C-alpha positions, 0 to 999 in steps of 0.5 A: 614420866607420867602415863596417860592412857584416858582418852578424850571424848569428843563433842559435836562439831560446827564443821558439816559432817563428811556424808553431808557434804554435796558431791560437787565440792572440791577436795575436802580437809579433814579436820579436828576443831578444839578451843583455846582461851575462847577461840576456835581452831582445828588442825588437819585430822591426818596429824592427830594422833590422840587426845589425853586428859592434861598432866604435868609434864617434866621440864626439858631442859635447853628448849624454848619457852613454847616447850612446857615440858615432856610426858610419856604417853603410851610408851612414847615421848611426847613434847607439851607445847604452849599453843595459847602462848604462840595462839594468843600470847597469853602464856599457859598454867596447866589446869586439870580442866584441859586437854592435850591433843597429840599430833604429829609435828614432821615425825615428833609427837607433840601436844597442844594445850586446849581448853576443849576438844570440839570434834572432827569436821570436814572444811572445804577450802573454797571463799572461807579458806583465804590466800592471807589467813593472817600474819602467823605462818603457822595458819594454814586457813580461816573457815567460816562456820555458821557460828563464826569463824575457825582458824586451821593450824598446821602443824608443820610450821607451829614451831619456829626454826629456831624452836625446832633446833632447840627441842631436837638438841634438848630431846637428843640431851635427854636421850643421851642421858638414859 
């Protein structure tokens, strides 16, 4: 498997910098904003481990269609997920211009294939954080930014239960062979 140690720089985010928030605001969520297929998304910053340049993952037999393969990143096995397939319904063909946003999903390191990392910021849960963020079970909410909407993803809910089981079994089978 390929090893990728070069990390990506991040562009300024439309989210409010933490220092700019008034002290009377309710508890805020630190997020990392990214783009995928022209849409804006974010994940809780606490789940983010790193961002790396895209690469061709090694196929993982027995995994679901959302799993593009696995990589060795800094000595850790990272499962590469097709974020665009889940978020937009169109499968990803990995290109050199994309990035892998590595997040922890219930103890498993997964890389979301994204088009660009925008940057960290703070999302305030208020009227811009509706209870019904949409039908997708992996959405944690919607944040209204001055220049548009951003969907916040809950990495722990990104994989469906059957996908999580298949991934665990596929990773276990690979571990038994080595």
